[in-house]
Structures are given as C-alpha cells and as structure tokens.
N, C-alpha and C positions, 0 to 999 in steps of 0.2 A: 586452515590452511590456505583458501580463498583469499582471506585478509591479510594473511603474511605476504603471500605473492603479488598481490595489488599493492601493498606497501613498498615491497622490494622494487615491483618494477615500474610504478606510477609516480608513488609519491618521495621514495628516498632519491632522486636525483633533483629533486626540487626541495630541496632543504633550505638552499640560500634564496629562493626564488621571491620575488614580491609576493604580497598576501594574493592577489586577483589570479595568478597561476595554478595555487592548488585548489583554489575553489572549481576555476573550471574545467580541471582536471577530475576531481570530484564528480560534478556533473556529467562529463564522458565516461567516468567509468560506471556509474549508475546505470546510463544508457547502455553501456556494453554488457554489466550484468543481466538485467533486464532481458536484453534480447539472448543472450546466451541461453537462460535458465527457459525463456522463452520457448527456444527450439528443443528442450529435452521434453516437453509437455505439449500438449493441446493447447493452444491457442486459444479455444473458443470460449467463450463465457459460459459457466455452467453454474445455474443457479442453484443454490442449497433446497429440498423441499420443505416446505414447512407442514409442521405436524400436529401443530397446537390449535385448538379452536380459533373457528374460522369468523366468529361473533364479532359484530364491531360495537361501538358505542357511539349513540346517534343522539346529538341533540340540535334542534330547531335545523339549520343547513350543513353543521359540521359532522362529518363523518369518520371516527377514526377504527382502524382496526385493532385488535386486543396487540397482537405483537408490534403495531406502530408504537401504542401507548409505553408497552416495554420498551423499546427502543429509547423512548422519548426519558425514562424513568431512569434506565442505564446510563444515558448520556447526561441526565442530570447530577448524579450520582458522584 
C-alpha cells in the first residue's frame, strides 16, 4: 500500500523526466520514509543481548570472540 501511494505521488508524475530526476526523488522518498517510521518507534539504539558463550579464540595478540567468528563465517558464506 505504501509503495502504491509512493509510486502514485512521487514517481508517476516523473515518467517523462530525465533519468536523474527519479533518482533524486528516490533518495528523498527514502529519507521521508525513514523519518516517518522512525517517528512511530523509539529512535534509540537497542542492542540485541548476546546469550551465547562469551569465550574468545586467542592467538598471539589476536583475540576474536566466538560471536565475531560466527559473523565472519556467515558473511563469507
């Protein structure tokens, strides 16, 4: 529904416009949607508590926590 109204209000009038105009409109619409939905929720940063093991893998001066290793493996796959 939001996408339909965004297309109706912001993009449909720009159908024949040069290519840069819809790009600028998309950036503006993105900011608009971010700030509108941020107003509906609490904008404060809320970290997700980690309930996994807190041990770390240590080798010489390099220390990697297990959840950091999990993130590295997930990003590599």
